[in-house]
A tleap script that builds the chain and sets N, CA, C and O, in Angstrom:
source leaprc.protein.ff14SB
mol = sequence {
  NMET THR THR THR LYS GLN ARG LEU TYR ILE
  LEU GLU GLU MET LYS MET ASN ASP SER THR
  LYS ILE LEU GLU SER TRP GLU THR LEU LYS
  THR LEU VAL GLU GLU LEU GLU LEU ASP VAL
  HIE LYS ASN ALA HIE GLY ASN LYS SER ALA
  GLY VAL ARG ALA ARG LYS GLY LEU ARG ALA
  LEU LYS SER ALA ALA GLY ASP LEU VAL LYS
  MET THR LEU GLU ALA GLN LYS CSER
}
set mol.1.N position { -72.418 -91.187 -14.990 }
set mol.1.CA position { -71.038 -90.855 -15.262 }
set mol.1.C position { -70.663 -91.251 -16.682 }
set mol.1.O position { -71.136 -92.256 -17.214 }
set mol.2.N position { -69.815 -90.451 -17.272 }
set mol.2.CA position { -69.382 -90.789 -18.619 }
set mol.2.C position { -68.071 -91.562 -18.553 }
set mol.2.O position { -67.211 -91.308 -17.709 }
set mol.3.N position { -67.953 -92.490 -19.452 }
set mol.3.CA position { -66.727 -93.278 -19.510 }
set mol.3.C position { -65.695 -92.542 -20.350 }
set mol.3.O position { -66.004 -91.556 -21.020 }
set mol.4.N position { -64.496 -93.025 -20.303 }
set mol.4.CA position { -63.418 -92.429 -21.083 }
set mol.4.C position { -63.727 -92.518 -22.575 }
set mol.4.O position { -63.452 -91.590 -23.335 }
set mol.5.N position { -64.295 -93.630 -22.974 }
set mol.5.CA position { -64.649 -93.829 -24.376 }
set mol.5.C position { -65.688 -92.796 -24.824 }
set mol.5.O position { -65.599 -92.254 -25.926 }
set mol.6.N position { -66.669 -92.530 -23.962 }
set mol.6.CA position { -67.696 -91.540 -24.285 }
set mol.6.C position { -67.092 -90.142 -24.356 }
set mol.6.O position { -67.459 -89.348 -25.223 }
set mol.7.N position { -66.172 -89.841 -23.452 }
set mol.7.CA position { -65.505 -88.532 -23.473 }
set mol.7.C position { -64.723 -88.338 -24.758 }
set mol.7.O position { -64.771 -87.269 -25.367 }
set mol.8.N position { -64.000 -89.377 -25.170 }
set mol.8.CA position { -63.233 -89.290 -26.420 }
set mol.8.C position { -64.159 -89.082 -27.617 }
set mol.8.O position { -63.851 -88.318 -28.532 }
set mol.9.N position { -65.286 -89.770 -27.595 }
set mol.9.CA position { -66.265 -89.609 -28.675 }
set mol.9.C position { -66.787 -88.175 -28.718 }
set mol.9.O position { -66.911 -87.585 -29.791 }
set mol.10.N position { -67.088 -87.623 -27.554 }
set mol.10.CA position { -67.601 -86.253 -27.481 }
set mol.10.C position { -66.549 -85.268 -27.968 }
set mol.10.O position { -66.866 -84.342 -28.714 }
set mol.11.N position { -65.293 -85.459 -27.550 }
set mol.11.CA position { -64.217 -84.579 -28.006 }
set mol.11.C position { -64.018 -84.673 -29.516 }
set mol.11.O position { -63.814 -83.664 -30.190 }
set mol.12.N position { -64.079 -85.887 -30.032 }
set mol.12.CA position { -63.923 -86.076 -31.482 }
set mol.12.C position { -65.062 -85.404 -32.241 }
set mol.12.O position { -64.847 -84.803 -33.294 }
set mol.13.N position { -66.261 -85.507 -31.709 }
set mol.13.CA position { -67.421 -84.871 -32.328 }
set mol.13.C position { -67.273 -83.350 -32.311 }
set mol.13.O position { -67.628 -82.680 -33.281 }
set mol.14.N position { -66.752 -82.810 -31.216 }
set mol.14.CA position { -66.536 -81.367 -31.129 }
set mol.14.C position { -65.509 -80.913 -32.150 }
set mol.14.O position { -65.667 -79.856 -32.761 }
set mol.15.N position { -64.456 -81.699 -32.342 }
set mol.15.CA position { -63.431 -81.359 -33.334 }
set mol.15.C position { -64.024 -81.361 -34.739 }
set mol.15.O position { -63.697 -80.502 -35.558 }
set mol.16.N position { -64.898 -82.333 -35.017 }
set mol.16.CA position { -65.540 -82.387 -36.326 }
set mol.16.C position { -66.414 -81.158 -36.526 }
set mol.16.O position { -66.443 -80.589 -37.618 }
set mol.17.N position { -67.125 -80.745 -35.486 }
set mol.17.CA position { -67.951 -79.552 -35.578 }
set mol.17.C position { -67.085 -78.326 -35.812 }
set mol.17.O position { -67.458 -77.450 -36.592 }
set mol.18.N position { -65.926 -78.248 -35.145 }
set mol.18.CA position { -65.017 -77.128 -35.345 }
set mol.18.C position { -64.519 -77.079 -36.782 }
set mol.18.O position { -64.482 -76.013 -37.395 }
set mol.19.N position { -64.137 -78.235 -37.318 }
set mol.19.CA position { -63.620 -78.249 -38.685 }
set mol.19.C position { -64.716 -77.887 -39.681 }
set mol.19.O position { -64.448 -77.231 -40.687 }
set mol.20.N position { -65.943 -78.308 -39.408 }
set mol.20.CA position { -67.057 -77.955 -40.278 }
set mol.20.C position { -67.296 -76.453 -40.244 }
set mol.20.O position { -67.517 -75.829 -41.282 }
set mol.21.N position { -67.252 -75.873 -39.049 }
set mol.21.CA position { -67.441 -74.424 -38.915 }
set mol.21.C position { -66.338 -73.663 -39.639 }
set mol.21.O position { -66.597 -72.643 -40.277 }
set mol.22.N position { -65.110 -74.159 -39.540 }
set mol.22.CA position { -63.983 -73.501 -40.202 }
set mol.22.C position { -64.174 -73.539 -41.715 }
set mol.22.O position { -63.969 -72.535 -42.396 }
set mol.23.N position { -64.562 -74.688 -42.232 }
set mol.23.CA position { -64.757 -74.811 -43.677 }
set mol.23.C position { -65.924 -73.949 -44.162 }
set mol.23.O position { -65.854 -73.349 -45.234 }
set mol.24.N position { -66.989 -73.891 -43.374 }
set mol.24.CA position { -68.118 -73.043 -43.745 }
set mol.24.C position { -67.716 -71.573 -43.742 }
set mol.24.O position { -68.138 -70.807 -44.608 }
set mol.25.N position { -66.906 -71.186 -42.772 }
set mol.25.CA position { -66.431 -69.813 -42.697 }
set mol.25.C position { -65.544 -69.493 -43.898 }
set mol.25.O position { -65.609 -68.393 -44.447 }
set mol.26.N position { -64.729 -70.439 -44.297 }
set mol.26.CA position { -63.861 -70.251 -45.461 }
set mol.26.C position { -64.706 -70.067 -46.732 }
set mol.26.O position { -64.406 -69.209 -47.562 }
set mol.27.N position { -65.743 -70.864 -46.873 }
set mol.27.CA position { -66.633 -70.732 -48.029 }
set mol.27.C position { -67.307 -69.356 -48.039 }
set mol.27.O position { -67.489 -68.755 -49.098 }
set mol.28.N position { -67.672 -68.869 -46.866 }
set mol.28.CA position { -68.274 -67.541 -46.762 }
set mol.28.C position { -67.295 -66.475 -47.214 }
set mol.28.O position { -67.677 -65.536 -47.913 }
set mol.29.N position { -66.027 -66.610 -46.820 }
set mol.29.CA position { -65.008 -65.651 -47.250 }
set mol.29.C position { -64.860 -65.650 -48.769 }
set mol.29.O position { -64.785 -64.591 -49.392 }
set mol.30.N position { -64.821 -66.829 -49.351 }
set mol.30.CA position { -64.676 -66.910 -50.807 }
set mol.30.C position { -65.866 -66.261 -51.506 }
set mol.30.O position { -65.700 -65.582 -52.520 }
set mol.31.N position { -67.058 -66.468 -50.967 }
set mol.31.CA position { -68.259 -65.864 -51.544 }
set mol.31.C position { -68.200 -64.346 -51.450 }
set mol.31.O position { -68.551 -63.650 -52.402 }
set mol.32.N position { -67.758 -63.831 -50.309 }
set mol.32.CA position { -67.634 -62.380 -50.145 }
set mol.32.C position { -66.675 -61.791 -51.171 }
set mol.32.O position { -66.950 -60.740 -51.750 }
set mol.33.N position { -65.564 -62.456 -51.395 }
set mol.33.CA position { -64.589 -61.966 -52.377 }
set mol.33.C position { -65.202 -61.955 -53.774 }
set mol.33.O position { -65.035 -60.993 -54.524 }
set mol.34.N position { -65.905 -63.017 -54.114 }
set mol.34.CA position { -66.541 -63.079 -55.430 }
set mol.34.C position { -67.565 -61.958 -55.606 }
set mol.34.O position { -67.663 -61.361 -56.678 }
set mol.35.N position { -68.327 -61.678 -54.545 }
set mol.35.CA position { -69.341 -60.635 -54.617 }
set mol.35.C position { -68.716 -59.244 -54.745 }
set mol.35.O position { -69.302 -58.351 -55.358 }
set mol.36.N position { -67.543 -59.066 -54.174 }
set mol.36.CA position { -66.877 -57.769 -54.214 }
set mol.36.C position { -66.222 -57.476 -55.555 }
set mol.36.O position { -66.015 -56.315 -55.905 }
set mol.37.N position { -65.905 -58.492 -56.286 }
set mol.37.CA position { -65.120 -58.328 -57.507 }
set mol.37.C position { -65.737 -57.327 -58.485 }
set mol.37.O position { -65.032 -56.458 -58.998 }
set mol.38.N position { -67.010 -57.432 -58.745 }
set mol.38.CA position { -67.661 -56.547 -59.696 }
set mol.38.C position { -67.620 -55.100 -59.225 }
set mol.38.O position { -67.339 -54.197 -60.013 }
set mol.39.N position { -67.901 -54.873 -57.938 }
set mol.39.CA position { -67.883 -53.513 -57.417 }
set mol.39.C position { -66.474 -52.916 -57.446 }
set mol.39.O position { -66.313 -51.723 -57.701 }
set mol.40.N position { -65.474 -53.724 -57.191 }
set mol.40.CA position { -64.092 -53.227 -57.248 }
set mol.40.C position { -63.746 -52.814 -58.677 }
set mol.40.O position { -63.126 -51.771 -58.884 }
set mol.41.N position { -64.138 -53.614 -59.658 }
set mol.41.CA position { -63.868 -53.275 -61.055 }
set mol.41.C position { -64.622 -52.009 -61.462 }
set mol.41.O position { -64.071 -51.143 -62.142 }
set mol.42.N position { -65.869 -51.909 -61.048 }
set mol.42.CA position { -66.645 -50.714 -61.372 }
set mol.42.C position { -66.022 -49.480 -60.743 }
set mol.42.O position { -65.952 -48.425 -61.373 }
set mol.43.N position { -65.570 -49.608 -59.503 }
set mol.43.CA position { -64.936 -48.484 -58.817 }
set mol.43.C position { -63.635 -48.085 -59.501 }
set mol.43.O position { -63.311 -46.900 -59.579 }
set mol.44.N position { -62.899 -49.056 -59.988 }
set mol.44.CA position { -61.644 -48.766 -60.678 }
set mol.44.C position { -61.886 -47.956 -61.948 }
set mol.44.O position { -60.994 -47.246 -62.414 }
set mol.45.N position { -63.092 -48.060 -62.508 }
set mol.45.CA position { -63.431 -47.311 -63.721 }
set mol.45.C position { -64.232 -46.058 -63.407 }
set mol.45.O position { -64.822 -45.451 -64.302 }
set mol.46.N position { -64.255 -45.665 -62.121 }
set mol.46.CA position { -64.828 -44.378 -61.769 }
set mol.46.C position { -66.206 -44.371 -61.136 }
set mol.46.O position { -66.721 -43.290 -60.848 }
set mol.47.N position { -66.822 -45.498 -60.906 }
set mol.47.CA position { -68.154 -45.540 -60.312 }
set mol.47.C position { -68.028 -45.367 -58.796 }
set mol.47.O position { -67.582 -46.276 -58.097 }
set mol.48.N position { -68.424 -44.198 -58.298 }
set mol.48.CA position { -68.263 -43.882 -56.879 }
set mol.48.C position { -69.173 -44.726 -55.994 }
set mol.48.O position { -68.769 -45.120 -54.900 }
set mol.49.N position { -70.378 -45.007 -56.441 }
set mol.49.CA position { -71.299 -45.834 -55.647 }
set mol.49.C position { -70.735 -47.248 -55.465 }
set mol.49.O position { -70.870 -47.851 -54.401 }
set mol.50.N position { -70.111 -47.754 -56.510 }
set mol.50.CA position { -69.497 -49.081 -56.412 }
set mol.50.C position { -68.348 -49.055 -55.408 }
set mol.50.O position { -68.083 -50.056 -54.741 }
set mol.51.N position { -67.674 -47.928 -55.300 }
set mol.51.CA position { -66.598 -47.787 -54.325 }
set mol.51.C position { -67.122 -47.870 -52.904 }
set mol.51.O position { -66.504 -48.493 -52.040 }
set mol.52.N position { -68.264 -47.238 -52.665 }
set mol.52.CA position { -68.882 -47.301 -51.336 }
set mol.52.C position { -69.250 -48.747 -51.014 }
set mol.52.O position { -68.976 -49.230 -49.915 }
set mol.53.N position { -69.869 -49.432 -51.966 }
set mol.53.CA position { -70.239 -50.839 -51.750 }
set mol.53.C position { -69.003 -51.713 -51.539 }
set mol.53.O position { -69.000 -52.612 -50.698 }
set mol.54.N position { -67.954 -51.433 -52.316 }
set mol.54.CA position { -66.724 -52.222 -52.201 }
set mol.54.C position { -66.087 -52.035 -50.829 }
set mol.54.O position { -65.659 -53.009 -50.209 }
set mol.55.N position { -66.021 -50.810 -50.354 }
set mol.55.CA position { -65.426 -50.570 -49.037 }
set mol.55.C position { -66.246 -51.222 -47.931 }
set mol.55.O position { -65.692 -51.787 -46.988 }
set mol.56.N position { -67.561 -51.142 -48.050 }
set mol.56.CA position { -68.429 -51.792 -47.063 }
set mol.56.C position { -68.195 -53.305 -47.080 }
set mol.56.O position { -68.095 -53.938 -46.029 }
set mol.57.N position { -68.111 -53.864 -48.267 }
set mol.57.CA position { -67.863 -55.296 -48.397 }
set mol.57.C position { -66.493 -55.697 -47.875 }
set mol.57.O position { -66.338 -56.766 -47.285 }
set mol.58.N position { -65.505 -54.846 -48.089 }
set mol.58.CA position { -64.163 -55.140 -47.596 }
set mol.58.C position { -64.110 -55.123 -46.067 }
set mol.58.O position { -63.384 -55.904 -45.452 }
set mol.59.N position { -64.886 -54.225 -45.464 }
set mol.59.CA position { -64.958 -54.218 -43.998 }
set mol.59.C position { -65.594 -55.520 -43.496 }
set mol.59.O position { -65.143 -56.095 -42.506 }
set mol.60.N position { -66.634 -55.971 -44.182 }
set mol.60.CA position { -67.274 -57.241 -43.809 }
set mol.60.C position { -66.298 -58.407 -44.010 }
set mol.60.O position { -66.256 -59.335 -43.202 }
set mol.61.N position { -65.527 -58.350 -45.079 }
set mol.61.CA position { -64.538 -59.387 -45.363 }
set mol.61.C position { -63.468 -59.421 -44.277 }
set mol.61.O position { -63.060 -60.493 -43.830 }
set mol.62.N position { -63.019 -58.250 -43.858 }
set mol.62.CA position { -62.009 -58.162 -42.804 }
set mol.62.C position { -62.541 -58.782 -41.502 }
set mol.62.O position { -61.832 -59.524 -40.823 }
set mol.63.N position { -63.780 -58.469 -41.173 }
set mol.63.CA position { -64.393 -59.004 -39.964 }
set mol.63.C position { -64.525 -60.519 -40.046 }
set mol.63.O position { -64.215 -61.226 -39.087 }
set mol.64.N position { -64.985 -61.016 -41.189 }
set mol.64.CA position { -65.153 -62.460 -41.376 }
set mol.64.C position { -63.802 -63.173 -41.328 }
set mol.64.O position { -63.701 -64.276 -40.792 }
set mol.65.N position { -62.764 -62.547 -41.886 }
set mol.65.CA position { -61.431 -63.143 -41.851 }
set mol.65.C position { -60.925 -63.221 -40.411 }
set mol.65.O position { -60.311 -64.214 -40.019 }
set mol.66.N position { -61.180 -62.184 -39.631 }
set mol.66.CA position { -60.784 -62.198 -38.226 }
set mol.66.C position { -61.494 -63.300 -37.459 }
set mol.66.O position { -60.894 -63.966 -36.615 }
set mol.67.N position { -62.772 -63.488 -37.754 }
set mol.67.CA position { -63.531 -64.562 -37.108 }
set mol.67.C position { -62.950 -65.926 -37.460 }
set mol.67.O position { -62.872 -66.814 -36.611 }
set mol.68.N position { -62.544 -66.085 -38.716 }
set mol.68.CA position { -61.952 -67.352 -39.143 }
set mol.68.C position { -60.638 -67.601 -38.416 }
set mol.68.O position { -60.363 -68.724 -37.995 }
set mol.69.N position { -59.831 -66.566 -38.268 }
set mol.69.CA position { -58.567 -66.706 -37.545 }
set mol.69.C position { -58.836 -67.150 -36.109 }
set mol.69.O position { -58.163 -68.046 -35.598 }
set mol.70.N position { -59.809 -66.530 -35.465 }
set mol.70.CA position { -60.151 -66.900 -34.083 }
set mol.70.C position { -60.591 -68.361 -34.004 }
set mol.70.O position { -60.181 -69.092 -33.103 }
set mol.71.N position { -61.431 -68.781 -34.956 }
set mol.71.CA position { -61.897 -70.169 -34.961 }
set mol.71.C position { -60.758 -71.151 -35.109 }
set mol.71.O position { -60.718 -72.174 -34.425 }
set mol.72.N position { -59.814 -70.839 -36.017 }
set mol.72.CA position { -58.708 -71.760 -36.246 }
set mol.72.C position { -57.801 -71.830 -35.025 }
set mol.72.O position { -57.284 -72.895 -34.690 }
set mol.73.N position { -57.608 -70.690 -34.357 }
set mol.73.CA position { -56.782 -70.703 -33.148 }
set mol.73.C position { -57.443 -71.496 -32.035 }
set mol.73.O position { -56.770 -72.240 -31.322 }
set mol.74.N position { -58.756 -71.345 -31.878 }
set mol.74.CA position { -59.480 -72.105 -30.854 }
set mol.74.C position { -59.438 -73.601 -31.157 }
set mol.74.O position { -59.284 -74.421 -30.252 }
set mol.75.N position { -59.575 -73.950 -32.440 }
set mol.75.CA position { -59.541 -75.361 -32.826 }
set mol.75.C position { -58.155 -75.941 -32.589 }
set mol.75.O position { -58.017 -77.101 -32.201 }
set mol.76.N position { -57.126 -75.126 -32.823 }
set mol.76.CA position { -55.764 -75.592 -32.636 }
set mol.76.C position { -55.465 -75.829 -31.148 }
set mol.76.O position { -54.733 -76.754 -30.798 }
set mol.77.N position { -56.031 -74.995 -30.286 }
set mol.77.CA position { -55.805 -75.126 -28.848 }
set mol.77.C position { -56.465 -76.375 -28.258 }
set mol.77.O position { -55.969 -76.968 -27.300 }
set mol.78.N position { -57.597 -76.758 -28.857 }
set mol.78.CA position { -58.332 -77.894 -28.279 }
set mol.78.C position { -57.874 -79.227 -28.818 }
set mol.78.O position { -58.402 -80.267 -28.423 }
savepdb mol mol.pdb
quit
């Protein structure tokens, strides 16, 4: 059987893991934005291939942002 102290330790450890995951997800979002910047600029100057890459990257960014929102909501609930 686990004691109350052990349960609190486990819960605290889970919260730390959640915060680490949230921060890692945030870093991933920032990296995606940085990677998209060049393609967005190229597309603004008429490069159609860069536009395709930019739109693909923006879809990935949208998905990653949604995942981050879900993580933060789950962390807030616990």
